[in-house]
py3Dmol code that shows the C-alpha trace and the ligand (Angstrom):
import py3Dmol

protein = """\
ATOM      1  CA  MET A   1      -0.095   0.033  -0.037  1.00  0.00           C
ATOM      2  CA  ILE A   2       1.218   3.641  -0.640  1.00  0.00           C
ATOM      3  CA  LYS A   3       2.233   4.877   2.637  1.00  0.00           C
ATOM      4  CA  LEU A   4       2.280   8.559   1.676  1.00  0.00           C
ATOM      5  CA  ASP A   5       4.338   9.290   4.711  1.00  0.00           C
ATOM      6  CA  THR A   6       7.274   7.330   3.256  1.00  0.00           C
ATOM      7  CA  ALA A   7       6.712   8.366  -0.285  1.00  0.00           C
ATOM      8  CA  SER A   8       7.558  11.702  -1.959  1.00  0.00           C
ATOM      9  CA  VAL A   9       4.998  12.962  -4.393  1.00  0.00           C
ATOM     10  CA  GLU A  10       5.777  15.664  -6.981  1.00  0.00           C
ATOM     11  CA  VAL A  11       2.899  16.970  -8.992  1.00  0.00           C
ATOM     12  CA  LYS A  12       3.948  19.099 -12.011  1.00  0.00           C
ATOM     13  CA  THR A  13       1.734  20.945 -14.584  1.00  0.00           C
ATOM     14  CA  ASP A  14       2.115  18.626 -17.541  1.00  0.00           C
ATOM     15  CA  SER A  15       4.034  15.694 -18.762  1.00  0.00           C
ATOM     16  CA  GLN A  16       6.800  17.887 -20.200  1.00  0.00           C
ATOM     17  CA  ALA A  17       7.392  19.540 -16.823  1.00  0.00           C
ATOM     18  CA  VAL A  18       7.578  16.060 -15.238  1.00  0.00           C
ATOM     19  CA  ALA A  19      10.010  15.026 -17.797  1.00  0.00           C
ATOM     20  CA  LEU A  20      12.111  18.118 -17.112  1.00  0.00           C
ATOM     21  CA  TYR A  21      12.026  17.493 -13.255  1.00  0.00           C
ATOM     22  CA  VAL A  22      13.048  13.930 -13.548  1.00  0.00           C
ATOM     23  CA  ALA A  23      15.785  14.514 -16.115  1.00  0.00           C
ATOM     24  CA  SER A  24      17.397  17.037 -13.791  1.00  0.00           C
ATOM     25  CA  TRP A  25      16.748  14.675 -10.695  1.00  0.00           C
ATOM     26  CA  LEU A  26      18.432  11.627 -12.553  1.00  0.00           C
ATOM     27  CA  LYS A  27      21.361  13.947 -13.686  1.00  0.00           C
ATOM     28  CA  ASP A  28      22.040  15.184 -10.150  1.00  0.00           C
ATOM     29  CA  LEU A  29      21.859  11.777  -8.768  1.00  0.00           C
ATOM     30  CA  ALA A  30      24.159  10.263 -11.435  1.00  0.00           C
ATOM     31  CA  LEU A  31      26.793  13.087 -11.049  1.00  0.00           C
ATOM     32  CA  GLN A  32      26.993  12.413  -7.240  1.00  0.00           C
ATOM     33  CA  ALA A  33      27.810   8.647  -7.848  1.00  0.00           C
ATOM     34  CA  LYS A  34      31.319   7.729  -7.080  1.00  0.00           C
ATOM     35  CA  ASP A  35      31.595   5.247  -9.811  1.00  0.00           C
ATOM     36  CA  LYS A  36      29.005   3.159 -11.793  1.00  0.00           C
ATOM     37  CA  PHE A  37      25.319   4.194 -11.611  1.00  0.00           C
ATOM     38  CA  SER A  38      22.191   2.127 -12.695  1.00  0.00           C
ATOM     39  CA  ILE A  39      18.919   3.099 -14.015  1.00  0.00           C
ATOM     40  CA  VAL A  40      16.128   0.716 -14.822  1.00  0.00           C
ATOM     41  CA  CYS A  41      14.065   2.083 -17.711  1.00  0.00           C
ATOM     42  CA  SER A  42      10.369   1.620 -17.879  1.00  0.00           C
ATOM     43  CA  GLY A  43       8.523   1.122 -21.040  1.00  0.00           C
ATOM     44  CA  GLY A  44       5.211   2.130 -22.493  1.00  0.00           C
ATOM     45  CA  SER A  45       4.632   5.662 -23.816  1.00  0.00           C
ATOM     46  CA  THR A  46       4.796   7.840 -20.761  1.00  0.00           C
ATOM     47  CA  PRO A  47       8.564   7.933 -20.252  1.00  0.00           C
ATOM     48  CA  LYS A  48       9.231   8.579 -23.943  1.00  0.00           C
ATOM     49  CA  VAL A  49       9.226  12.188 -23.319  1.00  0.00           C
ATOM     50  CA  LEU A  50      11.875  11.870 -20.595  1.00  0.00           C
ATOM     51  CA  TYR A  51      14.118   9.670 -22.693  1.00  0.00           C
ATOM     52  CA  SER A  52      14.091  12.317 -25.575  1.00  0.00           C
ATOM     53  CA  LEU A  53      14.635  15.047 -23.320  1.00  0.00           C
ATOM     54  CA  MET A  54      17.612  13.503 -21.741  1.00  0.00           C
ATOM     55  CA  ALA A  55      19.137  13.089 -25.323  1.00  0.00           C
ATOM     56  CA  GLN A  56      18.978  16.823 -25.903  1.00  0.00           C
ATOM     57  CA  ALA A  57      20.808  19.841 -24.607  1.00  0.00           C
ATOM     58  CA  PRO A  58      21.491  20.605 -21.712  1.00  0.00           C
ATOM     59  CA  TYR A  59      21.035  17.041 -20.379  1.00  0.00           C
ATOM     60  CA  ARG A  60      22.832  15.423 -23.233  1.00  0.00           C
ATOM     61  CA  ASP A  61      25.826  17.539 -22.344  1.00  0.00           C
ATOM     62  CA  GLN A  62      25.693  17.368 -18.529  1.00  0.00           C
ATOM     63  CA  PHE A  63      24.647  13.727 -18.085  1.00  0.00           C
ATOM     64  CA  PRO A  64      27.566  11.368 -17.117  1.00  0.00           C
ATOM     65  CA  TRP A  65      26.780   8.664 -19.700  1.00  0.00           C
ATOM     66  CA  ASN A  66      30.016   6.838 -19.210  1.00  0.00           C
ATOM     67  CA  LYS A  67      29.123   5.666 -15.857  1.00  0.00           C
ATOM     68  CA  VAL A  68      25.331   4.917 -16.226  1.00  0.00           C
ATOM     69  CA  HIS A  69      24.249   1.529 -16.923  1.00  0.00           C
ATOM     70  CA  TRP A  70      20.786   0.956 -18.497  1.00  0.00           C
ATOM     71  CA  PHE A  71      18.419  -1.813 -17.678  1.00  0.00           C
ATOM     72  CA  PHE A  72      14.664  -2.864 -18.611  1.00  0.00           C
ATOM     73  CA  GLY A  73      12.244  -3.322 -15.829  1.00  0.00           C
ATOM     74  CA  ASP A  74      10.189  -5.267 -18.297  1.00  0.00           C
ATOM     75  CA  GLU A  75      10.259  -6.096 -22.031  1.00  0.00           C
ATOM     76  CA  ARG A  76       7.849  -7.469 -24.611  1.00  0.00           C
ATOM     77  CA  PHE A  77       9.234 -10.741 -26.192  1.00  0.00           C
ATOM     78  CA  VAL A  78       9.452  -9.260 -29.722  1.00  0.00           C
ATOM     79  CA  PRO A  79      12.402  -8.526 -32.083  1.00  0.00           C
ATOM     80  CA  LYS A  80      14.327  -5.264 -31.120  1.00  0.00           C
ATOM     81  CA  THR A  81      13.022  -3.862 -34.318  1.00  0.00           C
ATOM     82  CA  ASP A  82       9.414  -4.382 -33.427  1.00  0.00           C
ATOM     83  CA  GLU A  83       7.445  -1.207 -32.454  1.00  0.00           C
ATOM     84  CA  LEU A  84       6.220  -3.006 -29.323  1.00  0.00           C
ATOM     85  CA  SER A  85       9.846  -3.406 -28.157  1.00  0.00           C
ATOM     86  CA  ASN A  86      10.721  -1.233 -25.100  1.00  0.00           C
ATOM     87  CA  TYR A  87      14.386  -1.512 -26.136  1.00  0.00           C
ATOM     88  CA  LYS A  88      13.455   0.026 -29.651  1.00  0.00           C
ATOM     89  CA  MET A  89      11.453   2.888 -27.858  1.00  0.00           C
ATOM     90  CA  VAL A  90      14.431   3.999 -25.681  1.00  0.00           C
ATOM     91  CA  ARG A  91      17.062   3.440 -28.396  1.00  0.00           C
ATOM     92  CA  ASP A  92      15.114   5.661 -30.773  1.00  0.00           C
ATOM     93  CA  ALA A  93      14.329   8.252 -28.173  1.00  0.00           C
ATOM     94  CA  MET A  94      17.844   8.271 -26.413  1.00  0.00           C
ATOM     95  CA  PHE A  95      20.215   5.729 -26.888  1.00  0.00           C
ATOM     96  CA  SER A  96      20.810   6.317 -30.457  1.00  0.00           C
ATOM     97  CA  LYS A  97      21.507  10.002 -29.973  1.00  0.00           C
ATOM     98  CA  VAL A  98      24.129  10.097 -27.199  1.00  0.00           C
ATOM     99  CA  GLN A  99      27.467   8.329 -26.700  1.00  0.00           C
ATOM    100  CA  ILE A 100      27.005   5.268 -24.370  1.00  0.00           C
ATOM    101  CA  PRO A 101      29.872   2.780 -23.863  1.00  0.00           C
ATOM    102  CA  GLU A 102      29.332  -0.739 -25.269  1.00  0.00           C
ATOM    103  CA  GLY A 103      28.114  -2.926 -22.361  1.00  0.00           C
ATOM    104  CA  ASN A 104      26.424  -0.073 -20.444  1.00  0.00           C
ATOM    105  CA  ILE A 105      23.120  -0.872 -22.136  1.00  0.00           C
ATOM    106  CA  HIS A 106      21.527  -4.285 -20.754  1.00  0.00           C
ATOM    107  CA  PRO A 107      18.577  -5.296 -23.048  1.00  0.00           C
ATOM    108  CA  VAL A 108      16.637  -8.511 -22.688  1.00  0.00           C
ATOM    109  CA  LYS A 109      17.740 -10.926 -25.181  1.00  0.00           C
ATOM    110  CA  THR A 110      14.386 -11.303 -27.198  1.00  0.00           C
ATOM    111  CA  GLU A 111      16.426 -13.032 -30.053  1.00  0.00           C
ATOM    112  CA  LEU A 112      16.577 -16.037 -27.643  1.00  0.00           C
ATOM    113  CA  PRO A 113      14.217 -19.026 -28.550  1.00  0.00           C
ATOM    114  CA  ASP A 114      11.538 -18.237 -26.060  1.00  0.00           C
ATOM    115  CA  ALA A 115      10.570 -15.874 -23.221  1.00  0.00           C
ATOM    116  CA  LYS A 116      11.384 -18.343 -20.404  1.00  0.00           C
ATOM    117  CA  THR A 117      15.091 -18.603 -21.732  1.00  0.00           C
ATOM    118  CA  ALA A 118      15.242 -14.921 -22.182  1.00  0.00           C
ATOM    119  CA  ALA A 119      14.051 -14.253 -18.569  1.00  0.00           C
ATOM    120  CA  LEU A 120      16.757 -16.732 -17.267  1.00  0.00           C
ATOM    121  CA  ASP A 121      19.344 -14.946 -19.338  1.00  0.00           C
ATOM    122  CA  TYR A 122      18.420 -11.623 -18.213  1.00  0.00           C
ATOM    123  CA  GLU A 123      18.690 -12.989 -14.479  1.00  0.00           C
ATOM    124  CA  LEU A 124      22.095 -14.060 -15.260  1.00  0.00           C
ATOM    125  CA  ASP A 125      22.985 -10.580 -16.507  1.00  0.00           C
ATOM    126  CA  LEU A 126      21.423  -8.847 -13.415  1.00  0.00           C
ATOM    127  CA  LYS A 127      23.419 -11.217 -11.210  1.00  0.00           C
ATOM    128  CA  ARG A 128      26.617 -10.669 -13.065  1.00  0.00           C
ATOM    129  CA  TYR A 129      26.169  -6.888 -12.681  1.00  0.00           C
ATOM    130  CA  TYR A 130      25.490  -7.138  -9.059  1.00  0.00           C
ATOM    131  CA  GLY A 131      28.152  -9.625  -8.395  1.00  0.00           C
ATOM    132  CA  ALA A 132      26.177 -12.080  -6.102  1.00  0.00           C
ATOM    133  CA  GLU A 133      23.416 -14.550  -6.454  1.00  0.00           C
ATOM    134  CA  LYS A 134      21.426 -13.247  -3.539  1.00  0.00           C
ATOM    135  CA  LEU A 135      20.087  -9.739  -2.972  1.00  0.00           C
ATOM    136  CA  ASP A 136      21.415  -7.980   0.232  1.00  0.00           C
ATOM    137  CA  PRO A 137      19.048  -5.602   1.685  1.00  0.00           C
ATOM    138  CA  GLY A 138      21.956  -3.355   2.732  1.00  0.00           C
ATOM    139  CA  ARG A 139      23.288  -3.267  -0.898  1.00  0.00           C
ATOM    140  CA  PRO A 140      20.449  -2.348  -3.378  1.00  0.00           C
ATOM    141  CA  LEU A 141      21.133  -3.657  -6.936  1.00  0.00           C
ATOM    142  CA  PHE A 142      20.060  -0.482  -8.586  1.00  0.00           C
ATOM    143  CA  ASP A 143      20.311   3.193  -8.128  1.00  0.00           C
ATOM    144  CA  VAL A 144      17.110   4.151  -9.596  1.00  0.00           C
ATOM    145  CA  VAL A 145      14.038   1.959 -10.859  1.00  0.00           C
ATOM    146  CA  LEU A 146      11.644   3.808 -13.274  1.00  0.00           C
ATOM    147  CA  LEU A 147       8.128   2.551 -13.283  1.00  0.00           C
ATOM    148  CA  GLY A 148       5.051   3.377 -15.018  1.00  0.00           C
ATOM    149  CA  LEU A 149       1.373   2.526 -14.072  1.00  0.00           C
ATOM    150  CA  GLY A 150      -1.210   0.826 -16.154  1.00  0.00           C
ATOM    151  CA  GLU A 151      -4.781   1.737 -15.885  1.00  0.00           C
ATOM    152  CA  ASP A 152      -5.428  -1.727 -14.333  1.00  0.00           C
ATOM    153  CA  GLY A 153      -2.835  -1.115 -11.721  1.00  0.00           C
ATOM    154  CA  HIS A 154       0.019  -2.959 -13.190  1.00  0.00           C
ATOM    155  CA  THR A 155       3.496  -1.959 -13.273  1.00  0.00           C
ATOM    156  CA  ALA A 156       6.405  -3.388 -15.367  1.00  0.00           C
ATOM    157  CA  SER A 157       4.641  -6.549 -16.418  1.00  0.00           C
ATOM    158  CA  LEU A 158       3.170  -7.436 -12.973  1.00  0.00           C
ATOM    159  CA  PHE A 159      -0.313  -7.652 -14.097  1.00  0.00           C
ATOM    160  CA  PRO A 160      -3.226  -8.324 -11.692  1.00  0.00           C
ATOM    161  CA  GLY A 161      -3.958 -11.887 -11.357  1.00  0.00           C
ATOM    162  CA  THR A 162      -0.617 -13.308 -12.728  1.00  0.00           C
ATOM    163  CA  GLU A 163       1.404 -15.826 -10.966  1.00  0.00           C
ATOM    164  CA  VAL A 164       4.594 -13.509 -11.196  1.00  0.00           C
ATOM    165  CA  LEU A 165       3.036 -11.403  -8.251  1.00  0.00           C
ATOM    166  CA  LYS A 166       3.866 -14.257  -5.804  1.00  0.00           C
ATOM    167  CA  GLU A 167       7.383 -14.602  -7.169  1.00  0.00           C
ATOM    168  CA  LYS A 168       9.786 -13.939  -4.331  1.00  0.00           C
ATOM    169  CA  THR A 169      12.951 -15.940  -5.401  1.00  0.00           C
ATOM    170  CA  ALA A 170      13.484 -15.544  -9.207  1.00  0.00           C
ATOM    171  CA  TRP A 171      14.831 -12.103 -10.333  1.00  0.00           C
ATOM    172  CA  VAL A 172      13.192 -12.082 -13.739  1.00  0.00           C
ATOM    173  CA  SER A 173      10.077 -14.013 -14.887  1.00  0.00           C
ATOM    174  CA  ALA A 174       8.270 -14.692 -18.039  1.00  0.00           C
ATOM    175  CA  VAL A 175       4.642 -13.639 -18.174  1.00  0.00           C
ATOM    176  CA  ILE A 176       2.603 -15.423 -20.651  1.00  0.00           C
ATOM    177  CA  GLY A 177      -1.038 -14.920 -21.455  1.00  0.00           C
ATOM    178  CA  ALA A 178      -1.586 -11.576 -19.889  1.00  0.00           C
ATOM    179  CA  LYS A 179      -0.942  -9.785 -23.165  1.00  0.00           C
ATOM    180  CA  PRO A 180      -0.888 -10.912 -26.814  1.00  0.00           C
ATOM    181  CA  GLU A 181       2.879 -10.875 -26.656  1.00  0.00           C
ATOM    182  CA  ALA A 182       4.843 -12.871 -24.117  1.00  0.00           C
ATOM    183  CA  ARG A 183       6.543 -10.543 -21.560  1.00  0.00           C
ATOM    184  CA  ILE A 184       9.674 -10.642 -19.330  1.00  0.00           C
ATOM    185  CA  THR A 185       9.685  -8.605 -16.269  1.00  0.00           C
ATOM    186  CA  MET A 186      11.677  -8.027 -13.219  1.00  0.00           C
ATOM    187  CA  THR A 187       9.962  -9.379 -10.104  1.00  0.00           C
ATOM    188  CA  TYR A 188       9.125  -7.591  -6.845  1.00  0.00           C
ATOM    189  CA  PRO A 189      12.296  -8.247  -4.869  1.00  0.00           C
ATOM    190  CA  VAL A 190      14.479  -7.110  -7.766  1.00  0.00           C
ATOM    191  CA  LEU A 191      12.467  -3.888  -8.662  1.00  0.00           C
ATOM    192  CA  GLU A 192      12.354  -3.095  -4.782  1.00  0.00           C
ATOM    193  CA  SER A 193      16.201  -3.576  -4.558  1.00  0.00           C
ATOM    194  CA  SER A 194      16.968   0.054  -5.436  1.00  0.00           C
ATOM    195  CA  ARG A 195      18.131   3.251  -3.767  1.00  0.00           C
ATOM    196  CA  HIS A 196      15.163   5.031  -5.620  1.00  0.00           C
ATOM    197  CA  VAL A 197      11.850   3.615  -7.036  1.00  0.00           C
ATOM    198  CA  ALA A 198      10.062   6.394  -8.914  1.00  0.00           C
ATOM    199  CA  PHE A 199       6.658   5.987 -10.795  1.00  0.00           C
ATOM    200  CA  LEU A 200       6.026   8.369 -13.656  1.00  0.00           C
ATOM    201  CA  VAL A 201       2.351   8.931 -14.053  1.00  0.00           C
ATOM    202  CA  THR A 202       0.860  11.524 -16.443  1.00  0.00           C
ATOM    203  CA  GLY A 203      -2.415  12.098 -18.243  1.00  0.00           C
ATOM    204  CA  ALA A 204      -6.120  12.115 -17.479  1.00  0.00           C
ATOM    205  CA  GLY A 205      -6.209   8.307 -18.366  1.00  0.00           C
ATOM    206  CA  LYS A 206      -4.520   7.498 -14.997  1.00  0.00           C
ATOM    207  CA  GLN A 207      -6.826   9.717 -12.930  1.00  0.00           C
ATOM    208  CA  LYS A 208      -9.016   6.830 -11.792  1.00  0.00           C
ATOM    209  CA  ILE A 209      -6.257   4.228 -11.064  1.00  0.00           C
ATOM    210  CA  LEU A 210      -4.125   6.775  -9.240  1.00  0.00           C
ATOM    211  CA  ALA A 211      -7.170   7.787  -7.031  1.00  0.00           C
ATOM    212  CA  ASP A 212      -7.713   3.953  -6.254  1.00  0.00           C
ATOM    213  CA  LEU A 213      -4.109   3.438  -5.556  1.00  0.00           C
ATOM    214  CA  PHE A 214      -3.703   6.504  -3.238  1.00  0.00           C
ATOM    215  CA  GLY A 215      -7.114   5.757  -1.721  1.00  0.00           C
ATOM    216  CA  GLY A 216      -5.691   2.373  -0.481  1.00  0.00           C
ATOM    217  CA  ASP A 217      -6.608  -0.174  -2.845  1.00  0.00           C
ATOM    218  CA  LYS A 218      -4.039  -2.989  -1.783  1.00  0.00           C
ATOM    219  CA  ASN A 219      -5.118  -5.357  -4.634  1.00  0.00           C
ATOM    220  CA  LEU A 220      -3.210  -3.470  -7.189  1.00  0.00           C
ATOM    221  CA  PRO A 221       0.323  -4.934  -8.242  1.00  0.00           C
ATOM    222  CA  SER A 222       1.722  -1.286  -8.127  1.00  0.00           C
ATOM    223  CA  ALA A 223       0.382  -0.925  -4.625  1.00  0.00           C
ATOM    224  CA  ASN A 224       2.625  -3.693  -3.361  1.00  0.00           C
ATOM    225  CA  ILE A 225       5.935  -2.201  -4.519  1.00  0.00           C
ATOM    226  CA  LYS A 226       7.797  -1.723  -1.367  1.00  0.00           C
ATOM    227  CA  THR A 227      11.493  -0.610  -1.293  1.00  0.00           C
ATOM    228  CA  THR A 228      14.395  -0.354   1.088  1.00  0.00           C
ATOM    229  CA  GLY A 229      15.235   2.932  -0.698  1.00  0.00           C
ATOM    230  CA  GLN A 230      12.985   5.798  -1.412  1.00  0.00           C
ATOM    231  CA  LEU A 231       9.614   5.617  -3.146  1.00  0.00           C
ATOM    232  CA  HIS A 232       8.823   8.726  -5.536  1.00  0.00           C
ATOM    233  CA  TRP A 233       5.617   9.550  -7.381  1.00  0.00           C
ATOM    234  CA  PHE A 234       6.141  12.075 -10.189  1.00  0.00           C
ATOM    235  CA  LEU A 235       2.743  13.106 -11.598  1.00  0.00           C
ATOM    236  CA  ASP A 236       1.285  15.641 -13.866  1.00  0.00           C
ATOM    237  CA  GLN A 237      -1.844  17.617 -12.550  1.00  0.00           C
ATOM    238  CA  GLU A 238      -4.014  15.780 -15.250  1.00  0.00           C
ATOM    239  CA  ALA A 239      -3.276  12.416 -13.471  1.00  0.00           C
ATOM    240  CA  ALA A 240      -3.347  13.617 -10.052  1.00  0.00           C
ATOM    241  CA  ARG A 241      -6.618  15.628 -10.363  1.00  0.00           C
ATOM    242  CA  LEU A 242      -8.882  12.894  -8.618  1.00  0.00           C
ATOM    243  CA  VAL A 243      -6.090  12.366  -5.943  1.00  0.00           C
ATOM    244  CA  ASN A 244      -6.062  16.101  -5.171  1.00  0.00           C
ATOM    245  CA  ASP A 245      -9.894  16.407  -5.040  1.00  0.00           C
ATOM    246  CA  GLY A 246      -9.629  13.507  -2.760  1.00  0.00           C
ATOM    247  CA  GLY A 247     -11.806  11.530  -5.381  1.00  0.00           C
TER     248      GLY A 247
END
"""
ligand_1 = """\
17
6PG
C 5.236 -1.679 -20.630
C 5.440 -1.057 -19.223
C 4.266 -0.854 -18.568
C 3.965 0.604 -18.669
C 2.365 0.845 -18.204
C 2.059 2.180 -18.510
O 6.116 -2.423 -21.000
O 4.127 -1.170 -21.261
O 6.583 -1.441 -18.476
O 4.232 -1.169 -17.149
O 4.708 1.380 -17.723
O 1.702 -0.043 -18.915
O 2.181 2.464 -19.871
P 2.061 3.949 -20.536
O 3.078 4.741 -20.207
O 2.022 3.695 -22.170
O 0.583 4.302 -19.971
"""
view = py3Dmol.view(width=600, height=400)
view.addModel(protein, "pdb")
view.setStyle({"model": 0}, {"cartoon": {"style": "trace"}})
view.addModel(ligand_1, "xyz")
view.setStyle({"model": 1}, {"stick": {}})
view.zoomTo()
view.show()
């Protein structure tokens, strides 16, 4: 459940203002990092404006691209050239426009034979990056996990009613049947192992689900994201309208 006393909520005028705020927030955090810094990208349409902004001046020239590693909270099991691919979305919006060292981008290998194999492979990639097989609550895997919010309350590919919601051991799972295309998703333990977990939610279409979430509906997958780090909600006024009206 969203404990407002432990989450920080920022409401900005519109999606562009949210993107500007989050781009600045990410840049400051990354610049403070001593060595490597990791960001988990969320998919869907909301964060596109953020990724595009980061690939433009001034962020493009101020962001420490060399030390930042990029991961994906979830992926659609489609070719990297497919319009549905989250990797393609982030590559077109940002990766293709800035200099990022080889090996700093960690896409899900959707060229593997099936989603389960791709999930296992991605879990190995995360464990290699972390340098251990087990998550240590005192040593978060990521610095920032960016998340979106679906109108049904899902986040990443943690969809209502799916088995992956109960997964506490695997770091990455395949989610088959929730959507027409198979999905690969990080599980709760991994998404929560981060210094910061930040939901970006904009647009009138998210008013109802956000009001349900902030109103205490504990059945929503996104309501059950806890974290040893800090939880942030970056909203625009459109999405937050019902929450503000106590709706
Ligand atoms: C995905 C995302 C998913 C997304 C929400 C919101 O792969 O689609 O990871 O969790 O964040 O569905 O999507 P929109 O930003 O398009 O509303």
